[in-house]
Every structure is written in C-alpha cells, then in structure tokens.
N, C-alpha and C positions, 0 to 999 in steps of 0.2 A: 502308342500315343506318346510322343516325346515331350509334349507340353500339356498343361492343364489350364482350365479357365482362371484359377486363382494365381498360378505362376505367371500367366500372361498379363494379368491385371494387378500384379504385385505393387506397382507404383501407385495405382489408384487406391488399393486397400490401405496401404501405409498412409497416404495423404488423408484418407477418410478417418482413420484412427487418430491421427494428429489433430484433425479438425474437431472431432468429438471431444477430445481432451480440452482443446482451446475453448469450446463452447461451454463445457461444464464449469470452467473457472469463473466467468462472470456470474453464473447462476448460484455460486456458493459451493460448488463441488471442490473437494480436496484434491488438487492436482499439483504437479511439480514438473520441473525440467526433466526429471527422470521418466516422467510419463510421456515425453515427447512434445511437451508444450513449448512452443516458441512464439513469442508475441501474444497478442490478445485477439479475441474475436471482434470483428468490426461489423460484419453484416448482422442484421436482426436474426436472433435465434428463434427457431420454431420448436417450442418445448416438447410438443407431442412427437414430432418427427425425431427429435434428439433422443427421447426416451426409447422409442421403438428401434431406432438405429443402434443405440447402445446395447439393448437386449439382444438384438440379432448378431452383433459383433462380439458378444461377451466371450464366446469360445476362443476367439482370436486374441482378445484383450481382457483377461479375467477380471481385472479391477473395475471394469465398467459395471459389473453386477453390484459390487460393493458400494460404489459411488451412487449408482441409481437407487439402490435400496435406501441408503441414508438420505438421499435427496427427497425421495417420495415420502419417507417418514416425516420429514420436516416441512415439505412444501406441497403436499398432495392437493391442498385446497386451491392451488393456483392452476391446476391442470383441468382441462375439459375432458370428462369421461366420454361425452358424446363424440367429441372430435377424435379421441383415440379409437373409438369404434369405427368412425368414418375412414380413418387413415389405415387401419389394420389390414384391409384386403389388399393393399399395395405391397405388403410384405409376405414372405414365405409363411406357409401354414403353421410352422412351429412357433411363430411369434405370438400366437394367441396363448399358448401355454406359458411362455415367458412373461407375457403381460399379466397373466393370472397370478404369477408370483408377486408382481408389483401391486396388484390389487389386494393381496393378502396383507402386505405391509401397510397400505393405506387404510384398510378396514381395521387393522389392529390399532391404528391411530385414531379411530372413531370417525373416519371419513367414509360414511356408509354409501355414498354415491357409487363407489367402486364395486359394490356387490353385483352390479349388473354386468361386469366383465370378469367375474370370478370364473375359473376354468377348471373342469374336473381333472384335467391332466396337468395342472399347474406345476411349475418347477420352483422350488424355494429360491428366493432372491437374496443374495448377499450371504457372506460366510459367517458374519458375526454382528454384534450390535455396536461396534465401534463407530463413533461419530465421524463421518467422512463428508458431511455437508452441513452448511448453515442456512439460515433464512436468506432469501435473495435480497441483496441490497441494490437498489436501482440507481447505479452510478454511471451507466453508459447506455447508449442507444441500442446496444445489442440485446438488452433485456426489455426492450420496449413492449413486446406482447404481454409479458407478465406484469409490467408496471401498469399498463392500461387495465388489465384484468383486476389488479389489486384495487384500483380506484373506481372502475366501472362495473365490476362483477365479471365472473367467468362466463363467457358466452359469445355469441356471434358479433355483437356490436364492437366489443374491444378488438376483436380480430380483424373485422372489416376496417376499422380505423388504422390499425397497425399496417395492414397491407397498403392502404391508400397513402399513408405517410411515407412508406418505403418506396413507392413507385414515382414519387416526385423527383424530377431531375433538375436541370437548370431552368426549365420553364414549366408551366402548368401541364400536368399529365392527367388524362382522363382514363378511367377504367370502367369497363362495362360490368354489368351484373355477372355475365358469363366468365369474364376474366377473374373477378374476385372469387366467384364460386370455385373455379378450377384451382386457384391458388390455396385457399384456406380450407377447402374440403367440407363445407356445409352444403345444404341444398340451395338451389337458386331461389326458392320461395323464402327461405329463412334469411338469405343474404339480402334480398330485395327489401324485405320488411325492416331489417335492421338498418340498412343504408338509408331508407326513406325516413326512418325515425331520426337518425343522426343528421340528415339534411334539414329536417324540420326544426331540430334544435340548433341548427347552424354550426354544428361541429364539422361538417363537411359541406361541399358545394355541389350544386347541380349546374349544368350548362344554363347560361342566361338566355334561354329561348322560351317562347310562349308555350311550346308543345312539350317541354321537358317533363311535366308531371304526367303526361299521358303516353310517353314513349314506351313501346313494348320492351325495348332494351335500354334501360336508363344508363346514364354515364355519371360517374362520381369522381370527386377529386378532394384532396386534403392538403393544405399548405403547411409544411413543417415549421415555417417561421412563426406561425401562430401558436405553436405548441412547445417549442424547445425551451422557452423561458419557464413556462409552467412546469414542465416535466424535469427541468434541470439536467438535461442529458447532453447538452452541447449540440453539435450537428448530428442529424440523423443520417446514417449511411444510406445512400440511395440504392435502390435495387432490391427487389424480393428475390431470394436466391433459390427457391424451390428445393430446399434440403430434403423434403420427403422423397422426391424422385431420385436424388443422388444416394441417399441411404438405402432405399429399397433396391436400387441397382446392385450395390455392393453386397447387400444381404442375399440377393438372388445369385450372385456369382459364387458366394461361399456355400449356399445351399446346393447349387449345381455341382460344386466340387465334392460335397459330401455324397451326393447321389452317385457320382461316377467312381468314387473311391473303391479300389479293389476290382473294378470291372475292366475287361479288355475293351478299349475304345479305339476304333480305327481313326486315321487322320481325317477321313471323309466325315465320319460321325462327329468328330470334334468340330470340324468346320460348320456342320449343320447346327450344332449346339451354340457355337459362338454367334452365328448369324441370328439365331432365334433370340439370344440375349440382347443383341444390338437392336433388333426390331421391336421386341417387347418393351425395351427401356429407352427408346429413341429420345423421349422427352428429357431424360436425364442429361443427354449430350447437347441437345439443341437449345434448351432453355437458357436465357441470358446470353445467347450466342457463345456458349462456353466452348463448343467444338465446331469448327468449320464444316459445312455440309459436305465438302469434297472429301474430308477425312473419312466420312461414314460411307462413302461410295466404294464398293468393292472393285478392285482392279484385277480382273482375271480370276475370280473365285478364290482368292487367297484370303480367306476369312481370318486366319491366324494373324496375318500382317495387319489387316483392317482393324481387328479387335485390339491388338496391341497398340496401334497408333491412336485409336480413339480413346482408349482408357488412359493412355499416357497423357494425351492432350487434356483430358478432363482432370487428371491429377494435378497438372500444372495450374489449371484454372482454379481448382479448389484451394491450392496453396496460396494463390495470389488474391483470392476473392473472399475467403472465409474469415 
C-alpha cells in the first residue's frame, strides 16, 4: 500500500485543524498565529461538535486537549450534555472515553449534569491547570448558539432558533421539523415542541396559512433582522455549516489510519476502505453543496483518485466557508 487514508486526506485534515483553532478563538480559547489561526470564524460555531472534533483530533494536535479542558472548566454550563450524547454516535468509539475526560473536568467544577456521560475508560483531559480559555464574550454571530443559550437557557429552544436564524438567506427561508432535527441532533418530538413554543411566543414564524397549526410537517422561519440589534452581533452569517458531519469524517479517517497501521493492506483493500469512508460520510461532502456530486462519482474504480479529489475539494470549501 503506497498511500494511506490520512496521507490522501492530508489537505482536509490540515484544513480541519485550522478551522478548529479558528473556532476556539471567538469562544475564548487561547490561540495564536502559531496554532495555524488565520482570520476569524465567520459561520456559526456548533459547540458540541467542536468539543467532540477537538477531542478526536487531539492526537494530531496535542494542544486541543489543553484548550478544551480549560474551556470546559470555565464554560461547561453553556454546553448541552444531552446533545453531546446525541452527537457522540457519529464519532469513533474512542470518543466516549475522551468525552469522559471532559466530564471529569466539568464535574470537578461542580457541573454535575456531566455525571451522566462519565466513562469508566476515560482519559485525562489536559496536561496542566494553566488557564487557556476565558468566559465566552458574545461579540460575533459565530457565537450565536452560546449567546442564545446564555439568555434562554441550555436546551432545544435556543438551538432551534440558532438554526433558523442561520438558514435565512436573501429572502425568507422555511425549515421543516425534519430539517431542524437533522441539523441540531435532537428528537423530532423535542424539536417540534420547542419550535411550536417559540412560534406561540412570536420568536419565530409559521407559514401564514389556515392549516399551519395542524400540518404533520410544520415549517418554521426566523428573520435575523429582528434579532441582530438585540443581540448586538451585526450581520448573522447565513448558512448552517453541518460541522458535526465534517468533524466526524476527519475523525473516522484518522481512526481508520490507526486501525490499518502496521498491517499489510493491498491496493484493492485500500480502495474498498476509501469507498466505504466516502459512502458512510457522504453527507459531509454534499451538505451546503460543498463538493460537486460528480467529484464523488468513481471513474473506473479508482477510489484513490476519487477520495483524494473529494477530500481536497472539501478542504477548499472549509477554508473558504468556516
């Protein structure tokens, strides 16, 4: 085997590491140019996805552990333990033990909600007690999810509103219960209850039709112009970026690399592995039209070329969109 999954996806892994550093900055994480930070995060940050992605990539970027530990110690009350549980299955199995280390940090800080995700095989998080993060300051729309949680409480309602505000483009955009559920990772029943409550409070809108209240698949919308002055964040960057899918893809690539390390793997077996990665994580490529469909189509069973082209295209999108 002349190539490996990680070597073929090197551009994507590097772009994801850079993105994670860019996202920790607005959240109060201690980052610098030396960490590969160029510019600022623009798209709305998904905090649970960011934590899980950081933990899964910590072997590649050791300081992720340190920043994550310090940030959880300072800001754990802004994270949804239930949502962490919901997102966890999308990541490799080892992520549960890594998350257990974060739970230890939160529990030590008296946030006992995290006891439900303590893990017997947990790995210690962070190398020391040095302060590497501060409390989140809500200065930019990238921190919208956490800002709404600070004001509304940690839960489904704040996250539903975050998603709807992010999906507004140049005109009104409507999102179904199913679309919101798929994006934020709660159950459809929880999303519907939360969204209906927000609509009754006139925080969000329902279609102006007589049957809207009885629709089996309700549609919802939220106009950013009604919120930006109150929140003080300027323009809200349009587009929900589905960071969970992108972080879990890179985590899967690195986990596959570990599983293959030291084993003889034929070119055919490598091709099968790459094809399985593409198929299992297709949403990471096609969400937001990040990668053209034709790039994912195999031309003559050359999965090495297909995988390389797809991951490079996604790396370019991440650098331009994150």
